[in-house]
C-alpha positions as CSV (number, residue, x, y, z in Angstrom):
1,X,-0.4,-2.2,151.4
2,X,1.6,-1.9,148.1
3,X,4.8,-3.2,149.7
4,X,2.8,-6.2,151.2
5,X,1.4,-6.9,147.7
6,X,4.8,-6.7,146.1
7,X,6.2,-9.2,148.6
8,X,3.4,-11.5,147.9
9,X,4.0,-11.2,144.2
10,X,7.6,-12.1,144.6
11,X,6.9,-15.6,146.1
12,X,9.0,-16.8,149.0
13,X,11.8,-14.2,148.3
14,X,11.7,-10.7,147.5
15,X,13.9,-9.5,144.8
16,X,15.5,-6.0,145.4
17,X,15.1,-4.1,142.2
18,X,17.2,-1.1,141.3
19,X,15.3,0.7,138.6
20,X,17.4,2.9,136.3
21,X,16.2,5.4,133.7
22,X,17.1,4.9,130.1
23,X,16.4,6.5,126.8
24,X,16.3,10.2,125.8
25,X,15.4,12.0,129.0
26,X,14.5,11.1,132.7
27,X,11.5,9.1,133.3
28,X,8.5,11.3,134.4
29,X,5.6,8.7,134.7
30,X,3.2,11.6,134.2
31,X,2.0,11.0,130.7
32,X,2.6,14.7,130.0
33,X,3.5,16.1,126.6
34,X,7.1,17.2,125.6
35,X,8.1,19.1,122.5
36,X,10.3,17.2,120.2
37,X,12.7,18.4,117.6
38,X,12.6,17.6,113.8
39,X,9.2,19.1,113.3
40,X,7.5,16.1,114.8
41,X,5.3,18.1,117.1
42,X,4.4,17.4,120.8
43,X,5.0,13.7,121.9
44,X,3.3,12.2,124.9
45,X,6.0,11.1,127.4
46,X,5.3,7.6,128.9
47,X,7.4,5.6,131.3
48,X,7.8,1.9,130.6
49,X,9.2,-0.6,133.0
50,X,11.2,-3.4,131.5
51,X,13.1,-6.5,132.8
52,X,16.8,-6.8,131.9
53,X,16.1,-9.8,129.6
54,X,16.4,-10.2,125.9
55,X,12.7,-10.1,124.9
56,X,12.3,-6.6,126.5
57,X,14.6,-5.2,123.8
58,X,11.6,-5.2,121.5
59,X,10.5,-1.9,123.1
60,X,14.0,-0.4,122.3
61,X,13.6,-1.9,118.8
62,X,10.4,-0.1,118.3
63,X,11.8,3.1,119.6
64,X,14.8,2.9,117.3
65,X,12.5,2.2,114.3
66,X,10.3,5.2,115.3
67,X,7.1,3.1,115.7
68,X,6.3,4.7,119.1
69,X,7.0,8.3,118.0
70,X,4.8,7.8,114.9
71,X,2.0,7.3,117.4
72,X,3.0,10.5,119.3
73,X,4.7,8.6,122.1
74,X,8.1,9.5,123.7
75,X,9.1,6.3,125.5
76,X,11.3,6.4,128.6
77,X,12.7,3.2,130.0
78,X,13.2,2.1,133.4
79,X,14.9,-1.2,133.7
80,X,15.4,-3.8,136.6
81,X,16.1,-7.4,137.4
82,X,12.7,-8.3,139.0
83,X,9.2,-7.9,137.8
84,X,7.4,-7.9,141.1
85,X,8.4,-4.3,142.1
86,X,6.9,-3.0,138.7
87,X,3.4,-3.9,139.6
88,X,3.0,-1.5,142.6
89,X,5.1,1.0,140.7
90,X,2.4,0.9,137.8
91,X,-0.4,0.8,140.3
92,X,0.9,4.0,142.2
93,X,1.5,5.9,138.9
94,X,5.2,6.0,139.1
95,X,5.2,4.1,135.8
96,X,2.7,4.4,133.1
97,X,3.3,0.8,131.5
98,X,5.3,-2.1,132.2
99,X,6.2,-5.5,130.6
100,X,6.2,-8.6,132.8
101,X,4.8,-12.2,133.2
102,X,1.0,-12.5,133.2
103,X,1.0,-14.6,136.3
104,X,2.2,-11.8,138.4
105,X,-0.6,-9.5,136.9
106,X,-3.2,-12.0,137.7
107,X,-1.9,-12.4,141.2
108,X,-1.8,-8.6,141.7
109,X,-5.4,-8.3,140.6
110,X,-6.4,-11.0,143.0
111,X,-4.5,-9.0,145.8
112,X,-6.7,-6.0,145.0
113,X,-4.5,-4.0,142.6
114,X,-6.5,-2.6,139.7
115,X,-4.4,-3.8,136.8
116,X,-5.1,-3.9,132.9
117,X,-3.4,-6.0,130.4
118,X,-2.8,-3.8,127.2
119,X,-1.2,-6.2,124.9
120,X,0.5,-9.6,124.5
121,X,4.2,-9.4,124.2
122,X,6.0,-12.8,124.2
123,X,5.0,-16.4,124.1
124,X,6.6,-19.8,124.5
125,X,6.7,-22.0,121.4
126,X,3.7,-24.2,121.0
127,X,5.5,-27.1,119.3
128,X,9.2,-28.1,118.7
129,X,12.0,-26.6,120.8
130,X,10.7,-24.2,123.4
131,X,12.4,-21.4,125.1
132,X,12.4,-23.0,128.6
133,X,12.9,-26.5,129.8
134,X,13.5,-28.9,132.7
135,X,17.0,-30.4,132.4
136,X,18.6,-33.3,134.3
137,X,22.0,-34.9,134.4
138,X,22.6,-37.6,131.6
139,X,22.7,-40.4,134.3
140,X,19.7,-39.1,136.2
141,X,17.1,-41.9,137.1
142,X,14.5,-39.1,136.3
143,X,12.9,-40.2,133.0
144,X,9.5,-38.6,133.1
145,X,7.5,-35.9,134.9
146,X,6.1,-38.3,137.4
147,X,9.6,-39.1,138.5
148,X,10.1,-35.6,140.0
149,X,8.0,-36.7,142.9
150,X,10.3,-36.6,146.0
151,X,13.0,-34.7,144.1
152,X,14.4,-31.1,144.1
153,X,13.8,-28.9,141.2
154,X,15.4,-25.4,140.8
155,X,13.3,-22.6,139.7
156,X,14.3,-18.9,139.9
157,X,11.3,-18.0,142.1
158,X,8.5,-20.1,143.7
159,X,4.8,-19.5,142.9
160,X,5.6,-18.5,139.4
161,X,4.9,-20.0,136.0
162,X,7.9,-22.4,136.3
163,X,6.8,-24.3,139.4
164,X,3.1,-24.1,138.5
165,X,3.6,-25.8,135.1
166,X,6.0,-28.4,136.5
167,X,3.6,-29.5,139.1
168,X,0.8,-29.8,136.7
169,X,3.0,-31.7,134.1
170,X,3.7,-34.2,137.1
171,X,0.1,-34.4,138.1
172,X,-1.0,-35.2,134.5
173,X,1.1,-38.3,134.8
174,X,-0.4,-39.4,138.2
175,X,2.2,-38.0,140.5
176,X,1.6,-36.1,143.6
177,X,2.6,-32.5,142.6
178,X,3.0,-31.5,146.3
179,X,5.8,-34.2,146.6
180,X,8.0,-32.1,144.4
181,X,10.4,-29.8,146.2
182,X,11.4,-26.4,144.7
183,X,14.5,-24.6,145.4
184,X,15.0,-21.0,144.5
185,X,18.2,-20.8,142.4
186,X,19.1,-18.0,140.1
187,X,19.2,-19.2,136.4
188,X,23.0,-18.5,136.0
189,X,23.7,-20.8,139.1
190,X,21.3,-23.7,138.2
191,X,24.0,-25.7,136.2
192,X,26.4,-25.6,139.0
193,X,23.8,-26.5,141.6
194,X,22.9,-29.5,139.5
195,X,26.5,-30.6,139.2
196,X,27.0,-30.4,143.0
197,X,23.9,-32.7,143.5
198,X,22.1,-29.8,145.5
199,X,19.2,-30.2,143.0
200,X,18.0,-33.1,140.9
201,X,16.6,-31.0,138.0
202,X,16.8,-27.4,136.8
203,X,14.2,-25.3,135.2
204,X,15.9,-22.7,132.9
205,X,15.1,-20.4,130.1
206,X,17.2,-19.3,127.1
207,X,20.3,-18.8,126.9
208,X,20.9,-21.2,129.8
209,X,18.8,-23.9,128.2
210,X,20.9,-24.0,125.0
211,X,24.0,-23.9,126.8
212,X,23.2,-27.0,129.1
213,X,21.7,-28.9,126.3
214,X,24.7,-28.4,124.2
215,X,26.8,-30.2,126.9
216,X,26.6,-34.2,126.6
217,X,26.5,-34.4,130.4
218,X,22.9,-33.1,130.5
219,X,19.5,-34.1,128.8
220,X,16.2,-32.7,128.3
221,X,13.3,-33.9,130.6
222,X,10.7,-31.7,128.9
223,X,9.2,-28.4,128.2
224,X,6.4,-27.8,131.0
225,X,4.8,-24.9,129.1
226,X,4.1,-27.1,126.1
227,X,3.0,-29.9,128.4
228,X,0.4,-27.8,130.1
229,X,-0.6,-24.7,128.1
230,X,1.0,-24.7,124.6
231,X,1.9,-21.2,123.4
232,X,1.6,-19.8,127.0
233,X,2.3,-16.0,127.1
234,X,5.6,-15.4,128.9
235,X,5.2,-11.7,129.1
236,X,2.4,-9.1,128.6
237,X,2.3,-5.3,128.7
238,X,0.1,-3.8,131.4
239,X,-1.0,-0.6,133.1
240,X,-3.1,0.5,135.9
241,X,-6.9,0.7,135.5
242,X,-6.7,4.4,136.6
243,X,-4.2,5.2,133.8
244,X,-6.2,3.2,131.3
245,X,-9.3,5.2,132.2
246,X,-7.7,8.6,132.5
247,X,-5.5,8.3,129.5
248,X,-7.6,6.1,127.2
249,X,-6.1,7.7,123.9
250,X,-2.5,7.3,125.2
251,X,-3.2,3.6,125.9
252,X,-4.6,3.0,122.5
253,X,-1.6,4.6,120.9
254,X,0.7,2.5,123.0
255,X,-1.3,-0.5,122.0
256,X,-1.0,0.3,118.3
257,X,2.8,1.0,118.5
258,X,3.3,-2.3,120.4
259,X,1.5,-4.2,117.7
260,X,3.5,-2.6,115.0
261,X,6.7,-3.2,116.9
262,X,6.1,-6.8,117.8
263,X,5.0,-7.7,114.2
264,X,8.2,-6.1,112.8
265,X,10.3,-7.9,115.5
266,X,8.9,-11.3,114.5
267,X,9.9,-10.6,110.9
268,X,13.3,-9.0,111.6
269,X,15.0,-11.3,113.9
270,X,18.5,-10.2,112.9
271,X,17.6,-6.5,113.6
272,X,15.8,-7.3,116.8
273,X,18.8,-9.3,118.1
274,X,21.1,-6.4,117.4
275,X,18.9,-4.3,119.6
276,X,18.9,-7.0,122.2
277,X,22.7,-7.0,122.2
278,X,22.7,-3.2,122.7
279,X,19.9,-3.4,125.4
280,X,21.7,-6.1,127.4
281,X,25.2,-4.9,126.6
282,X,26.0,-8.3,125.0
283,X,28.7,-9.2,122.3
284,X,27.0,-8.7,119.0
285,X,27.8,-12.2,117.7
286,X,26.5,-13.8,120.8
287,X,23.2,-11.8,120.6
288,X,22.5,-13.2,117.1
289,X,22.7,-16.8,118.6
290,X,19.8,-16.1,121.1
291,X,16.8,-18.3,120.7
292,X,13.7,-16.1,121.1
293,X,10.2,-16.5,122.1
294,X,7.4,-15.8,119.6
295,X,6.7,-12.1,119.7
296,X,3.1,-11.0,119.3
297,X,0.8,-8.3,120.7
298,X,-2.1,-10.8,120.4
299,X,-4.1,-11.0,123.6
300,X,-4.2,-14.8,124.1
301,X,-7.4,-14.9,126.2
302,X,-7.7,-18.7,126.2
303,X,-4.2,-19.4,127.3
304,X,-4.5,-16.6,130.0
305,X,-7.9,-18.1,131.2
306,X,-6.2,-21.5,131.4
307,X,-3.3,-20.1,133.4
308,X,-5.8,-18.6,135.6
309,X,-7.7,-21.9,136.2
310,X,-4.3,-23.5,136.9
311,X,-3.5,-20.8,139.5
312,X,-6.6,-21.3,141.2
313,X,-6.1,-25.1,141.3
314,X,-2.8,-24.7,143.0
315,X,-4.2,-21.9,145.2
316,X,-1.8,-19.3,143.6
317,X,-5.1,-17.0,143.7
318,X,-8.2,-17.1,145.9
319,X,-10.6,-17.3,142.9
320,X,-10.7,-17.8,139.2
321,X,-9.3,-14.7,137.6
322,X,-11.8,-12.8,135.2
323,X,-9.3,-12.4,132.4
324,X,-11.8,-10.6,130.2
325,X,-12.2,-7.8,132.6
326,X,-8.5,-7.3,132.7
327,X,-7.9,-6.8,128.9
328,X,-7.9,-3.5,127.2
329,X,-9.5,-4.3,124.0
């Protein structure tokens, strides 16, 4: 069953994910206690699944600053390239927590997995320059969202927040969202596919967005997240219902550590980007140029509810998700 759910969460294509342990010690996923040095007393070991993308480095930043150990937690990382595999891993107990996009969590719950959203994590920018965009070639006839009807738009995976918000952006302008063709293209390959004419528009996040918009051969069509749900959460932290019930104290400690971490990250962008460079094995100077999401542990129930309504409208889920029942408050 779990494999079936993971396949559904990945959309039309399942991304094979190799999860690797990071941090001080091997991941246990047990929530058991381990004695630490320095007179800090016993810490509870927790395994956290992270995607290999810049915002995930916030957890490493929090570990480096001691925010998790202050709450009595010894965080062990498991990192990978795809978020879908983390949901059944959390559900089965091989991970205690994970950080991923909220749409996948809502789909997982709709498929029968008992999931709980612990905190917010990262959000798109509600106004101004966002962190994701649809980009077209400079001489493209596409001038507005409605012009995407009959055209091909690249997304990294179908049935995700990218194609969902693009369809709704076009629908708001009177176009038939079903007339848009979506092609799965990895973000690093989107520019080349646009150049070759294999796609008519590309949906890309940072750092690919800034790179393309810095080239005069391309132009911005728009920011679909802002168009549809301003300030849309891009990632949340989550756990299983069973872990939340059996380890309520650990979950509250994790929640508090995340709140402290993300508040600090938002205030210390330079330090956070240094952690991101280490986490992603990036050049330090390049890491400092990253445009980042708004980092916050706030549980944006309204935006998540709006996301659920949109998912039901486009049949990503069978019924309106009960967001309130999924939140750890």
